[in-house]
N, C-alpha and C positions, 0 to 999 in steps of 0.2 A: 586205877581200879579195875580191879578183874569182877566176870560175872560169872557161873557157872550156866551150863544150858541148861538146867532143871530148875533156876532163877527165873531165866527170863522164860520158860516155857511157861511158868507161874504168872509174868507179866500179861504175857500175851495169850492163856488159857489155850495154849496148843498142845499138843504131845511128843516127846521125844524121840527117836529113834535112832538107838546111836547110845553114846553113853553118857550118861544125865550130870556126870562131876566133867564133865568138857569143858577147861576156863577159855575165857577172851577175858581180851585186853582194850581191844582197839576192832573197827570197824575198815571196809574193804570194797570194790566191785571182785561179781565172782569170779572175773578175771582173771586179776592181780589179787589172790585171797592167798594168806600167810597163815603160820604157823602163830595163833593165838587171835585169831579173827573173825569177827562177823560177818556174814554176806546173807543176800538175800536174793531166790528165783521167785519172779513173776511173770518173766517176759520170755515163751516157748526158744525166740531165738536166740537165748544165752545158755538151752538145756544144755549144752555140750560141754558145755564148761563145767556145771555139775562132778562130772567122770572125771577132773583134771585141777581143781581146784583142790589149793592146801589151806584153804582156810578149814578154818575148828568146826565151825556151825554153820550152819545155811536154812536159812528160813526158806520152805519152802508151801507150796498148796497144800492141802488134805488129798489131792487128788494123786496127786505124784507117786510115781513108781518108777523106781531105777531102772532102768534096760541094762547096766553094766556095773558094776562093782563101783562104788565110791569109799572114799577116806573121808569125808566129812561126814557129822554126827547132824542128823536134821531136828528139826522144830516145824513140824506140821501143821499150818493155821488154815481158817476158812478162807483169807485171801492175802498173802505175803506183802503185796504192797502195802496194803494197809496198815501190815501191822510192823512189820519195818518201818515206816513212818509213825507209828506211836511210840517205839522201841527208843526213836531218835527226838521226840518229846519226850519223855523218860528220859534220855541220858541227859538233855540240856537242862531239866530241871535241878537233875541233880548234879551235874557243873558249877551250875551258878546258885547252890542250897551253901551261900554266906551267911554269918552272923557277928554282929561284934565289931567293935568298936577296934581295928588298928592304931599301935602308935604312929603319934607323928601327923595327927590330924587337929584339924582346929575347929570347935562348936564356937559360935558366940554366941552373946548374951538371951535368953529370954528364945532361945530355941526349946519348939518340942517335939518330939517324934515318938513313933508307937513300936508296939515289941517288933522282934526280929529283925532292927533293923542292922544291913549291914555299910561302914563306913571303911572305905577303903584308904592306906595311908597316904600322907601330903593333898586330903583331902579339906576344902574351905569349907563351912557355913556358915553363912552370915546372918545378922541380926535380927530377932521376929521371925525364922523360918519356922514352917510348920510341915511338919513330916508324918506321911501314914505306916500304915504297919506292912511289913515285910517290905522294906524300898531295899534293892540293894544299890550302893554308889559306889563307884569302883575308882582305882585310886586316881590320884594326880585331879580331881573335879571341883570346879568351883561355884558355888552356888550363892548367888548375892540377896542383900537383904531383902526381907519382907515376901516371900517365893515361897507357895502353896503348892506341899507334891501331897499325893494321892495313895491311894495305897496298891502295893503290888508294880510299884513301876520300875525301870531298870536306868540308872545313867551308866554307861560305862565310861571306860576313863577317857580323860580330857575333854570331858563335854563341858562347857559354860553355860550356866546359864545363868542370864541378868537377875536385876532386882525387880520387883515386883509381877512375873512371871506365873501363872497359875498353871499347873499340870494334873490332870484328871487320871483317873486308877487306869493300871493296866497299862499303861505308856510304856513306848522302851526308846532311849535314845541314843544312837550308836557314837565310839568315839569320836572326836572332832568336830560336834556338831557345839552351835552356838544360836541362842537360844534369848531374843530379847536385846540383841547389838541395835542399836539406834539406826532407824532409818535414812531414806538416800535423801534428808530437807538441807536444803540450803538456796537464798536466793540474793540475786546479784542486787549491785548499789546503780547510783548513776556512771559509774567509772568500772563498770564490772567488776568488782570487786564483789565474790559471791562469800555472804555471813551466814552462819548458821542457825538452820530455822531448832528448836529445843525440842527433844523426842520425849514427850513426857506422859505417853500411853505402857502395855504392858500387850505381853503376846500371853494367851490361854489357848491352852490344849487339853480338848477334853477326850473323852473315855476312850480306849482302844487304839492311842495314836500309833505309832511306831516309825522313826525316821530317821532316814540314811546316816554313816558317815558323811563328816563334813560339810552339808548340808547349813545353810543360813536361815534363819528366821527374825524378821526387823521387829521391835517393838512399835507402837504404833506411836505417830506424832500426840494426837488423844484418841480414846477409846483406846480399843481392842483391836491387833491383830490377832484372826483367830480361825486355828486348825479344829475343825470340828470332829465330831466321833465316827472312828474308825478307818479315820484319813490315811494311806502309805506315801509318806517322804521315800523315794529312792536317795541312794549318794550324790553330793555335789550338786545340790538344788537353790534356787537362790528365792523366797520368798517375801515383798520387800513390804513397809509401813502399810496398816490399813489394809489387808490381803483377808479377805474372808474364803475359805475355802468348806467345803458342803461333804457332807457324813459321806463315807467309803468310797470316795476319790480317791486315785491310784495317780504317781507320778509321776515316769522315770527321768534320769538322773541329768546331769545338765538345763534342767530347767529352768526359766529364769522370770520370775510372772514381777510384774512392777504395779507401785504403788497404786491402794485402795480399788483392785480389780475385785469382783464377786464372780468363784466360782459353784459350781451348782454340786448337787451331789451323784457320789455315782457314775463319774465322770472318768476316763482311762484318754490321760495325757501320755504322750513319748518321750524319746528322750530327744532333748535339743530345742524345744519349745520354746520360741520366745514367745508372749505377751503382755502388749501395750497397757499402759494404766488406765484405771478412769473407769473401765468396761466392764460387762455381764456373760460371763457363758455359763448357757444352760444347763438342766439336770439331762442327764447322761449322754455331754455331748463325749466325741470321739475326737481328739486329736492325734492325727498323724507324725512320724517324729520328724524334725525338722523344718515344722511350722511357725508361719511366723506370726501370729494371728493377729491384725490391728484396728477391728471391729468386734460389739459384740455379735453371741451366736445363739439362736436361740434353742429351746431345749430337742434333745435327742438329734441331733445335727453328726455327724462327721466331714472334718473339715481336712487338707492336706495344701502343699506348697509356701513360697513367701512370695504375695500375702498370702494367705490362706483361700482355698476357695474350696468349693460344693467336694466332696471326694471323690464322686462321679466324673465330676467335670474337670478335677485336675487328670484322672486317669487318660480319659481321650484328649486332653488336652496335650499329655505328657504325648502320646502316641503320634499326634501332628509335629511338635518338639522334634520328635529321633529323626522324623522324616525330613525335616526342613533344609536341608540342604538338598537334597533330592525334589522338594517340590522347587524351589528358588530355581532350579535347574530347567524344571518343567516350565517353568512359566519365563526364564531368558529363549525359552528354544520357542515358543509360542510367541512372543513377542519377536524373533526374530524371522519365521514364519510367514506373519501378519506386513512384516515390511517389505518382505519378500513378491507377495500378494499383493502391494497396494504402492 
């Protein structure tokens, strides 16, 4: 897909300095620019590269004036960084602008779907599914029975949505995600043999949720596992049965949250955090990477470590921990001195 400098300037409300018919079909860093690429200059420390870049078009601030000869066509805008970000968003929308039902798909009985549906090849839609408007379901995706999908939802290739799941408007679910799999529920008998506890609840994703690739969200044993509005989950996260995650909380990769834990809104949880079940994490809590959380945390706290301590307490303790061999040596020396004088 090609765009001219004139077309791009129109999107960004910018001014072309150079050839308005110059065409680009790819993006690049300014120092790695090549013929046919579009780049931008926002940080002054990269200004040297604008004189050597081979990029066909460069977005710059209105205030930029070249001090040497340049070969790239300029598009002058108010804020080069924001304009480039806007262009990336536009490009992504164009790239994802697919519609229609491709060959080799399976749509079961009593399925309802809105206008502008895209359904990729080898996808399966179960019975009684309801799909909103402008939904994109990429190839090799499974949607189970009685699922409800809102408007403007994107399910990338290889997503698995189990039965009864509810997905709100504007959600994005990346490849390899599994939503609605059974929770980890087993009970042992007197001989220690485990029997499965039926998992008959569901998963509810509210509006504007984004789930990274390879993440798994288990259905509730009873009731619902709930991911509330605006939550962003990274890749390879495990959310167990009956967990509730509050609005606008963000969680980084490889975090695991055990069953029935409630997490508040506006929390920030780092990578590789482990959280036990049946506790409550308050609103605005920050949990540093690789922390192990074994008890409830009140609103606004910042914790780190395993088991997680108050953030400032952890940092103070860590200073002593680093010096522990030296401290032990000094104690041994004091003991020896005490023995010699007594």
